[in-house]
Residue, then its C-alpha position, 0 to 999 in steps of 0.5 A: m383762025l383769024f383770032s388765033r393769027r392775031e394772038q401769035l403776032p408780036t406785041l409792039e408795046p408792053s402791057f400795063t402789068q409788064r410796065f408796073s413790074s418793070k417800074l417796081g423793080q427799078y424803084l426797089a433796086l434804086s432804094n436798095t443802093r441809096e446811101v443812108k445819110q449819117p448824122k454829122k458828128k459834132q466838132m470837138l473843141n480844142v482846149h489848148a487852142c482856146y488858151a492860145l486864142l486868149g494869149e495864154k501859153t500852152e505846151d500843146k501846139q497841135y491846133k489851128l487857130t483858124d479852125l477854132q475860130q470858125q467853130l467858135e463863130k458857128l457857136a456864137k450864132l447858135y447861142e445868139k439864136k437861143s439867148n438873143r445875146r451875141l458873144g465874141l470869140e474870146q468870150l466863148a473861148l473863156a467859157t469853154l476853158k471854164i467848163d473844161a475846168e469844171k470837168e477836170a474838177e470832178i476827177l480831182r474830187h473823186r481822187f481826193f474824195n476824203q479830203n476837205f478843200i477848206d484851207c487847201r491850195l492847188f498847185s501843178n508840177t508842170t508849167t500851167s497857165p495861171l488862168h487854168l489854175a484860177l479856173l480849176s480852183d474856182a470849180l473846186n472852191i479853193t481860194t489859194f494856188t501856187d504854180t510851182t514852175a513859175q520863177a519870181p518875176v524880174p523887174e522889166f520895162k514892159a510898157c509905155r503910156h502917153m495920156l491923151n484925154v482927147m475926144l475921138n471926134d477931135v483926133s485923126m489917126q494921123d495925130i495918133e500915129t504921130y504920138y505912137r512914133d514919139l512914144r515908141e522912140s521913148c520906149s526904145e531909149v528906156m529899154s536900151e538904158r535898162g539893158v533890153d535889146a529892143e530889136s528882140l522884142q515885139s511891140n503892140w500899141q493900143l488905145r485906152m478908150r471909154y465913154d466920157n461919163s463912164s469909168n469902164s474902159l477898153l483897150m482897142k487896136c488902132m484902126p481908121i476913126d469910123m471903124l474905131r468908133d464902131t468897134f468900140k461901141r460893139q465891144h463896149k456893149a459886149a463887154f458891159g452890157q450897154t452902150n452910151s450912144n449919146q455920150d462922146i467917146l474919150i481916148e484916155a491914153l496911148e499904150v505901147t507894150v512889148s513882149s518876147e516873140d514866144e510869149a503868145a501864139p501867132g494871131a493871138p492877143a498879147n492879153s485878153n480884156y476878158v482874162k483880165r476881168f476874170m483874173q481881177a478876182w485873184q492876187i499874186n503874192t510875193d511867194l508866188t502864190w495866188s489868193k482869191t480876193l473877190d467873188t467872181t460872180i459879182l464881177d462886171n457884166d462882161i463875164s456874167y455869161l459864164e454862168c449861163p446854163v444855155l451856153h454851158k449846155i452848148i459847149s459841154s457837148r463839144l468838149k471831150e470828157s476829162t480823164e485822170s491822165k489829163v489832171s495827173d499833175f495837179f495836187i491839193q494840199k493843206i495850207 
């Protein structure tokens, strides 16, 4: 009787089996409601923004340079980790455009599959950057292109230069600013004499700099002297693959250029040194055709990275595939 009464008394604590069953039920319920993390999608690079970043005209304005710059900064870190070499944003933008042109070239090869590209020229029926045409011509092994929408160049005063030939250590920013004010005034006078409205143009002043024992020069934006020295060394190493740390730095000239307000996107350079290096292989003729005069692969070290397979793999996966509609305005014709 005693044991029977005890069994009828309420149990204050759950048994081991009850506790185990409760915990298992909670775990299974939590597992069913837990979200499965999806892998992050790679952000696609905007080709039009790359052209704008390099100071090239582009018809499509649906981009933000700040977004592109953030993407390229991440790619720069990734490439440095894989190759132990640091590239600037403009270098990565140029590489992106080269790889995109190679994708476009595949579409054109398919369209003109029965045509031999020897002694052919490439042309476009729409406004196209000469850089775009040069990159596409390179990808197709074509040595002549024409921009049919281009207009004959009109002689126009575009730049002033004042030779300095002073060592960076021997000049102050105050001296440089004085040179700039004098040169800007001189430029304004010349432009007024030629009928150019100086007020409607933007001016950009830069310093042409190089190491004293070298002919490789860079155009540098004006900034405090110490910052200018460090920036020059870093950009010189990125552009030419070497830094002559023991050599004096020479300011060769002060250059002032003027351009229309709509020639480049806001925040983009008037001209990229890397684009200039690449376009050195091409020469414009009086009939507005461009002819290749130099093998791009033998140019200076500053664009040798364009052939890097590691960089090609990184960028290619972040570019949309080309379509027939994208290259519908390009044509190839026998000369």
